Structure formats: C-alpha cells, structure tokens
N, C-alpha and C positions, 0 to 999 in steps of 0.2 A: 410804449415805444415800439414793441414788436408788431402791434396792430398797424401803427402808422407806416412802419417799414414795409409790411406786407401789402398795404394799400398802394404804396409807391411802386413796388415791384409789379403788382397786378396792373396798375394803370399804365405804366410804361410798356409792359408786355402787350397789352391790348392795342396800344398805339402802333407798335412795331408790327404786330401781326396783321392789323388792318392795312398798313401801308404795303406790306408784302403781298397780301391778298389782292389789294387793288391794283398793284403792279402786274400781277399775273392774270388778273381777271378784268382788265380794263375793257370796257365796252367801246366798240368803234363809234366814232363821231359821224355825223352826216357827211362831212367833207371826206373822211377816210373811206366811207362807202362809195362815194362818187369816184374817188381815185382808184379804188381796188376792183370795183365791179363794173363789168361792161357786157353788152350783149354778146352771146355766143359762148360764154364760159360754161364749162360743165359743172355738175354738182361738186365733183372732186376739186375742181379749181377754186370754187367758192369756199369750200371747207378749209382748204389750205390757206386762203387769204383771210378768212374771218372766223374760222372755227366751226364747230357743229351748231346748227340752228336749235332754237328752243323747241320748235315743233315743225312738222311737215304735214301738209294737207293736200291730198290728191283731189283736184276739182273734177277731172274727167280722165279719160284714158291717155290724153296727150298733155294735160296741164297739171302742174303741181305748184303749190305755194310753200315757201320756207320762211318761217317767222323768226326774227332775231329781237329779243327783248332783254333789257338789263334787269338785274335783280332789284327787288324793292329797295334794298339798302342804297342803291345808286341813284334812285329817284329823289334827289334832295333839293331840287329847285322848285319852290312853291309858286309856280306860275305856268301857264300853258306853254308847251314846247315839245321838243323832240323826245320821243320815248321808245324809238326802235324803228324797224323797217321790215318790209316783206318783199322777198324776191320771187318773181314769177318765172317758172320754168315751162318751156314748151318743147316737147319732144326731147327732153333731157338737157336742153340748153337754156341759158338765161335769155328771157325775152325782154324784161324790164324790171324795175323795182320801184316801190313807193314808200314814202316816209309815213310813220305813225306819230300822231301828236296826242297830247293829253296833259293832265295836271295831277300830281306833281310831275316834273319833267327831269330829263337827264342833263346834268351839268358836268362836263368832263373835268375831273380833278378837284371838284368841290369837296368831296368826302376826304380825299387824301390831304387836301390843304387844311381841313379842319383838324385832322389827326396830327399833322405836323405841328400845328399850334398846340395841340393837346400835349405833345411830347415836351414842349417848352413850358407850358403853364402848369402841368401837373407836378413836376418836380419843384417848380417855384412855389406852388401852393404848399407842398410838403415842407419846404424850408420855413415858410411863414408859420405853419402850424407848430413846427419845432420851436421857433422863437417865442411864439405865444405861450406854448406849454412851459418853456423854460422861465419866462417872466412870471407866469402864474405860480410856478413851483418854488420861486425864490423865497417868498414868505414862509412857505411850509418847511423848507429846508432849514431856514434860520430858526423857526420855532422848535423843530426837532433837535437841532443842535443845542439850543438853550435847555431843553428838557434833559438831554444827555449830560450836559455839564452840571445841571442841578442834581441829577442822580449821582454823578461822580463826587460832587462836593458833600452831599448828604449820605454817601456810602449806601445807596439803595440797591438792593437785590430783590427783584419782584418775587412775591411769594409763590406765584404760579409761573413756572418756566416750562418750555417744551420738555417732554419726557426724558430725552437724552441728556438734558442739562439740569434736571431737577436736583441733582446732588450738590450743585454749586452753593457754597457758603463763603463767609469771610475767611475761613480757614483753608479754603481750597487754593492750591498754588496753580500757576499757569502750566507748569510741567505736568501736574496731575490732570488738569483739564485736557491737555493734548493727548495724554496717555489713554484717557477714557473715551473721548469723543473724536479724536483724530485731529490733524492739523486744521487750522482755520482756513476759510476761503481766501483771505488776504489780511494783511496788516495795514493799518492806516495810522499815520502820525497826524493827529488832529492839531492844527495850529490853534494855540490857546494863549491868551495873555494871563499873567499871574493873578490879576485882579478878578478874572472871571471865575477862578476856582479858589478864592480866598487865600491867595498867595501860597498855594500848595506847591511843593517842589516839582519842577518840570524838567524835561530833557531839552537840550539845545539842538536845534536843527542845523543843517549844513549852511543855510543862509543867515544864521545868527538869530533866528527866532526861537520861540519856545513852543513845546507841543506835549501831548500825552500819547503814549503808545497804546493802541487798541487792537484787539483781535476780533475780526469780523467773521461771523458764521452765517452764511446765506441759508435761509430756511425754505422748505418746500412751498410755502404760501407766498413767496417773494419778499417777505420781510427779512430783516437782518438782525441777528442777535449780536450786540456789541459788548465785548468783555473788556473791562477797564481795570488793569492791575494797579497795585500800590506802587509808589516810587521805590526803587529806581526802574520799574517797568521791565524787569528781567524775568526769565523763565522761572526763577526761584521765588519771585514775588507772589504774594497772595492776592486774591481778587478783591478789589475794593467795591466795584459796582458792576451792574449789568443793565443794559438798556436795549429794549426792542425797538428798532427803527422801522416804522411802517413803510412798506414799499421798497425797502432796500436802501442801504447806505451809500450806494454808488454815486448818487448826486452830490454827496458831500466830500467825495474823495478829491 
C-alpha cells in the first residue's frame, strides 16, 4: 500500500511539475514570431519579446545570427515541421528571420495536453490497482480469519513467539501482558458467530451481533500478533490463544 501511494504521489507530482515547466518555458510558435518580430528591432527588443536565444553566431563584422530552438522534450510531433527559427541581425538591427524545419517537430501544447491526461489517468489507474488488490486480498483475509478462529477454538499458543512475547502461556493474564510489553496497538472486536467457535461464550456488540475481543500488537516486520483472551475477555482474563497475522490485521478490522 505504501509503495502504491508513493507511486501515486510521484506520478501526480511529475505531471504538475511538467505543466508548470511547460507554462513557463513555452516555445514561441511560428505565428507568434511573425507577430512579435519585425525588421528594425534591436537585440534587446527581441530578447524582451522572445527571451534569450539558444545561440548567437557572428557571420561578419556587420551580420549576426540568433538561433531559437525548443528543448528536445518539446519535439513531440513525429513528422516534419517547425523546429525553431533564426533571426538575422545587420548593424545591430533585425534584417529578417527564417523558419527551421525538421523531424520530429514542435507541436504547441502537445506535451502539456499529454500530462493533463496523465493527471487524470494516473490516479484512476491507482484506484483500479487498489480495487484489484482488495479483490485479490479477500480470500487471503478470509483464510487468515479462519486460521485465527481455529487457533482460538483449539487454544493454540505458538511455541515460537517474538522475544518480547515468549513468556505468554495459558496462565498469563491480559493485565500481566500489558504490564510486561505495554499497551496493544489497538483492540479489535472480531465479529464471530457462535457456531464458528463451537458455541464458546461471546460478547454482544452494539448492533446486537456477537464478537470476541482481541488485542493486536503490530510487529516490526509488518505482521500483527493477535492475543485472544478467555471469556469474558476482560483485563483479568487469561490468554486463550495467540495468532500471528501475516501482513498485519488491519485488513480485517
């Protein structure tokens, strides 16, 4: 889940950054050059209108060429066309200018349009992945729930527990557990029907159902250790079973 969320954040950030970059570094179109540049302008006039050129080349003592080219990232039209322009200066003033053509060519707004769609499709893909992950995870959750209830019914405490919990036995009370390892990460009342636990006494929930009280301890490896007390599931109750839920018990909450 953390990796999916990180991918979502990175993808959206890339889209926004590109849109901001393209807005501040938009390359002038051929029509914009026609409207903004005319004979007799000084170099300073041209820079104010179009920004600094990519390069300048002095042909002779009176003539200079200023080249304007888009970055490679903006050449996203895979057919011959406009790729920039060159302005010719004579005696410090614009004499004329010419268009440069090539392939791939510059298509105004194509890159920005792509990333606008990216900002829509990427989060949508994230939602689809979450749904697929949830659907694939349902059988796993049901299987782990079944194993936990089996451990509860059969009063199973694994022989190998994490070092901090190795002292747990059927004589250990919930109060002693909390005193030795600290409060649990959270408590979960697992909804259970009596026939699932061989008609063992259960607590009644607010909505009239039945459940067993569990104490969940999240482990460093992302698993959860679920401690299941005996009825009446109070702090003075002894521990009936312990189950290690792979990947964490949050999905079952």
